[in-house]
Every structure is written in structure tokens, then in C-alpha cells.
C-alpha positions in Angstrom: 0.0 0.0 0.0 1.3 3.5 -0.9 2.1 5.9 1.9 -0.3 8.8 2.2 2.3 11.2 0.9 2.5 9.2 -2.4 -1.2 8.6 -2.8 -2.6 8.6 -6.3 -4.1 11.9 -7.3 -7.2 12.5 -9.4 -8.1 15.9 -10.9 -11.7 16.2 -11.8 -14.3 18.8 -12.7 -16.8 19.7 -15.3 -15.0 19.8 -18.7 -13.8 23.3 -19.6 -13.3 24.3 -16.0 -9.5 24.8 -16.3 -8.4 21.3 -15.4 -5.8 21.2 -18.2 -4.2 24.3 -16.8 -4.1 23.0 -13.3 -2.8 19.6 -14.4 0.0 21.3 -16.3 1.0 23.3 -13.3 1.0 20.4 -10.9 2.8 18.1 -13.5 5.6 20.7 -13.7 6.5 19.7 -10.1 9.6 17.5 -10.1 8.0 14.8 -8.1 4.6 14.6 -9.9 4.0 12.6 -13.1 1.0 13.0 -15.3 -0.3 11.8 -18.6 -2.9 12.6 -21.4 -6.5 12.0 -20.3 -7.1 8.3 -19.8 -10.9 8.6 -19.3 -10.3 5.2 -17.7 -13.3 4.9 -15.4 -15.6 6.6 -17.8 -15.0 3.8 -20.3 -14.5 1.0 -17.7 -18.0 1.2 -16.2 -20.6 -0.6 -18.4 -23.3 2.0 -18.0 -25.0 1.0 -21.2 -24.5 -2.7 -20.8 -27.0 -3.7 -18.1 -25.9 -7.4 -17.9 -22.2 -6.5 -17.5 -23.1 -3.8 -15.0 -25.1 -6.2 -12.9 -22.2 -8.7 -12.9 -19.5 -6.1 -12.3 -17.8 -6.9 -15.6 -15.7 -4.2 -17.4 -17.4 -2.5 -20.4 -16.6 -3.6 -23.9 -15.6 0.0 -24.6 -12.6 -0.1 -22.3 -10.1 -1.9 -24.5 -10.3 0.5 -27.5 -9.9 3.4 -25.0 -6.9 1.8 -23.4 -5.3 1.2 -26.8 -5.6 4.9 -27.5 -4.1 5.8 -24.2 -1.2 3.4 -24.4 -0.4 4.6 -27.9 -0.3 8.2 -26.6 2.1 7.3 -23.8 4.3 5.2 -26.1 3.5 1.8 -24.7 1.1 0.0 -27.0 2.2 -3.4 -25.8 0.6 -2.8 -22.4 -2.8 -3.4 -23.8 -1.9 -7.2 -23.8 -1.8 -7.1 -20.0 -5.6 -6.7 -19.9 -7.9 -9.7 -20.6 -10.7 -9.3 -23.1 -13.2 -10.0 -20.3 -12.7 -9.3 -16.6 -14.3 -7.7 -13.6 -14.1 -4.0 -13.1 -11.9 -4.3 -10.0 -9.3 -6.4 -11.9 -9.0 -3.8 -14.7 -8.8 -1.0 -12.2 -6.0 -2.6 -10.2 -4.0 -3.4 -13.3 -4.4 0.1 -14.6 -3.2 1.6 -11.3 -0.1 -0.6 -11.4 0.7 0.6 -14.9 0.4 4.2 -13.9 2.8 3.4 -11.1 5.2 2.0 -13.7 4.9 5.0 -16.0 5.6 7.3 -13.0 8.8 5.4 -12.2 9.7 5.6 -15.9 9.6 9.4 -15.6 11.7 9.3 -12.5 8.8 10.7 -10.4 7.4 9.5 -7.1 3.7 10.1 -7.5 1.2 10.5 -10.3 -1.8 12.7 -11.1 -4.5 11.5 -13.4 -6.6 14.2 -15.1 -9.9 13.2 -16.7 -12.6 15.8 -15.9 -15.4 13.3 -16.5 -14.1 11.2 -13.6 -16.2 13.5 -11.4 -19.1 11.3 -12.4 -17.3 8.1 -11.3 -15.9 9.0 -7.9 -17.6 6.1 -6.2 -15.6 3.7 -8.4 -12.4 5.6 -7.8 -12.9 5.5 -4.0 -13.8 1.8 -4.2 -10.9 0.6 -6.3 -8.0 3.1 -5.7 -6.9 2.8 -2.1 -5.8 6.1 -0.6 -6.7 8.2 -3.6 -6.7 12.0 -3.2 -9.1 14.0 -5.4 -8.8 17.6 -6.5 -12.0 19.2 -7.7 -11.8 22.3 -9.9 -14.9 24.5 -10.0 -15.4 27.4 -12.4 -18.1 29.9 -12.9 -21.1 28.2 -14.5 -21.6 31.0 -17.1 -18.0 30.7 -18.3 -18.1 26.9 -18.4 -21.4 26.8 -20.4 -20.0 29.3 -22.8 -16.8 27.4 -23.2 -18.5 24.1 -23.6 -20.9 25.5 -26.1 -18.1 27.0 -28.2 -15.7 24.1 -28.2 -18.3 21.5 -29.1 -19.4 23.6 -32.0 -15.7 23.8 -33.2 -14.7 20.2 -32.4 -17.8 18.0 -32.4 -15.9 14.9 -33.3 -13.8 15.2 -30.1 -16.9 15.7 -28.0 -19.1 12.7 -28.8 -19.8 13.4 -32.5 -22.2 16.3 -32.0 -22.2 19.9 -30.8 -23.9 20.5 -27.5 -26.9 22.7 -27.0 -27.3 25.1 -24.1 -29.3 22.7 -22.0 -26.8 19.9 -22.2 -24.0 22.3 -21.3 -26.0 23.5 -18.3 -26.9 19.9 -17.2 -23.3 18.9 -17.3 -22.0 21.8 -15.2 -24.8 21.6 -12.6 -24.5 17.8 -12.2 -20.7 18.0 -11.9 -20.7 20.8 -9.3 -23.4 19.1 -7.2 -21.3 15.9 -7.1 -18.2 17.8 -6.1 -20.0 19.6 -3.3 -20.9 16.2 -1.7 -17.2 15.8 -0.9 -16.6 19.3 0.5 -15.8 18.0 4.0 -13.9 14.9 3.1 -10.2 15.0 4.1 -9.0 13.3 0.9 -10.8 15.8 -1.3 -9.7 19.3 -2.0 -12.0 21.8 -3.8 -10.4 24.7 -5.8 -12.1 27.6 -7.4 -10.7 28.3 -10.9 -11.1 32.1 -10.4 -9.0 31.9 -7.2 -6.3 29.9 -9.0 -6.0 32.6 -11.6 -6.1 35.5 -9.1 -3.4 34.1 -6.9 -1.8 31.0 -8.3 1.0 30.8 -5.7 -1.3 30.7 -2.8 -3.6 28.0 -4.3 -0.7 25.9 -5.6 1.0 26.0 -2.2 -2.2 24.8 -0.6 -2.4 22.0 -3.2 1.2 21.0 -2.6 0.5 20.7 1.1 -2.6 18.6 0.4 -0.7 16.3 -2.0 2.3 16.0 0.3 5.1 17.6 -1.7 7.2 20.7 -1.0 6.5 24.0 -2.9 8.6 24.4 -6.0 8.8 27.8 -7.8 9.6 26.1 -11.2 5.9 25.1 -11.4 5.1 28.6 -12.6 7.8 28.7 -15.2 7.7 25.2 -16.7 4.0 24.4 -16.9 3.4 25.5 -20.5 6.2 23.2 -21.7 4.7 20.3 -19.7 1.3 21.0 -21.2 2.4 20.2 -24.7 2.9 16.5 -24.0 -0.3 16.3 -22.0 -2.9 17.9 -24.3 -1.7 16.6 -27.7 -3.7 19.5 -29.3 -7.0 17.5 -29.1 -10.5 18.9 -28.9 -9.6 22.5 -28.3 -7.4 21.7 -25.3 -4.5 24.1 -24.9 -2.6 26.0 -22.2 -1.4 29.6 -22.5 2.2 30.2 -21.6 0.9 33.1 -19.4 -1.8 32.3 -16.8 -4.9 34.1 -18.0 -7.2 36.4 -16.1 -10.7 35.3 -15.1 -12.5 37.9 -17.1 -13.8 35.8 -20.0 -16.1 37.5 -22.4 -17.4 34.4 -24.2 -20.6 34.4 -22.3 -21.5 37.8 -23.7 -20.1 37.1 -27.2 -21.9 33.8 -27.8 -25.3 34.3 -26.3 -28.0 37.0 -26.8 -29.7 38.7 -23.9 -32.6 36.1 -23.7 -30.2 33.2 -23.7 -28.0 34.8 -21.1 -30.9 35.3 -18.8 -32.1 31.8 -19.3 -28.7 30.4 -18.5 -28.3 32.6 -15.4 -31.7 31.5 -14.1 -30.7 27.9 -14.4 -27.4 28.4 -12.7 -28.8 30.4 -9.8 -29.8 27.2 -8.0 -26.2 26.3 -7.4 -24.7 28.6 -4.8 -21.0 29.0 -5.6 -20.9 32.3 -3.8 -21.6 30.5 -0.5 -18.9 27.9 -1.4 -16.3 30.7 -1.9 -17.0 32.0 1.6 -16.6 28.5 3.1 -13.3 27.9 1.2 -11.7 31.1 2.4 
């Protein structure tokens, strides 16, 4: 069993919440390894295969996804370590061992897995990954809806084959945030506001280093954009600026008319992130 200081780290949140930026910052730490998005649990759980779900057998979708991931990390041969049919727990334990190997290969002592959609599979992570630590990144709903709406129009193939309408963008953010809030008081979970990360990255990153169990390293802020190049692979509109941006995105006002903006704000008003900010300070 890993020591608590070297616990596996998962970074989750609604897509387009800034997880790629935060992943790149943390992966610039000399002790932390990270990889392109595996989406492992998203494809492992047989949500659309009732018989497999009832029996606890891994989804048929997981092997094609693993092939893509192992090709991206330069180890296509690792797919052969997974049987064509196995229980979810067997697949999960094998994948964790492989991430441990990839971490050692990079000369690092711990790994961070960033797949935003894993926020919807936290029960499986907590069940099958012993000692896991989870970082939740929460961003303003209006900005996330605008970003999701824009990126799925530009890159529909990378986002399930179709662009998302406003209601789907809203549903995804509200569901993700409500799930994260369930873990607000759990000691192995850490919630970060994206806007606070941009406003004062050193303060937030120091807090995260303490949570993870590593010392602060100033090179995080100078090396992260180089690290991001091997993590994003330029897919689906994912990119990281060499300069940490400000939080004043204008996409919400550029993409939506007044009626749409009011509709979106009315739907978002049910999720109280203002109260959350007070609790996190």
C-alpha cells in the first residue's frame, strides 16, 4: 500500500473548467508525473451494458480506449496485459499498477490522473483506488457553459460526435458541481475555485502541494506550459497559454444573446458557488 504522501491523485471537474491548466501546473512539479487524459473509469464502467453492470464486468468500450491511451504514452504493448473480459476491479488494479510503472519511468514519485469526466465516477475511484486523493476544480457556470458550447461547435468529433446545446452544457455543469459539493468536508478531497487559481496561483498551488504531500517548487510557474504540450496533444480544443490568463472571459456575452444569457443565469442560480467561496476562504 502506498504511503499517504505518495497517494494517487485524481483531478476532476466539469469539462472546460480549467483542469488542463491545473494539471500542467502540478505536473511541472519535479515529483509529480501526469499523462494525457485516460478517461479510464468513464469507459470502464458498463453504464450502457446492463448485464455487465449487474455482474460487475468491465465495459466492452474499455479496450479501445486503453489502446488509444497506451499509444499516446508510447507503450502500445501494455494493452496485452488486460484480458478481453474481466471484472471492473481487476481492470482498475491493473491500470493503477501501470500508472505506477509510467511514473517510475519518468523518475517521479507520484502520479496525477486528469480526466474531468471522472467526477461522475468518484464512487468507483474511491472503491478501487486505495488512498486516492481527489482535487475538484470548480469554475463559474456561465463561463463553463459558454466554453462548452463554443468548443463542441468547433470540435464536435472530439466531443461525442455532435455539438452540445445550451441545456446539455447546463446539465453537465450543474451535475458535476453538485457531485463535487458532496465531498466538501472529506479530508481526501480538495476543492479549488478556478477564479482563485488565476487570481493568486502561488497561494492556491502552495495549498495543493500541502494537500498532495510535496514541498512547494517555484519552477511550477515557469515550466507548466512546456509540460502541457505533451499532456494535451492538441486535441478537442485543449491548450494551455504560456501566461496564466485572467478570469474575465467575455465568451458568455459574445456567444449568447440577452434572452439566452438570462435563461442560463436563471438555471445556474440554483447552485450557490458564492456561499462555497466563503466556506473555502
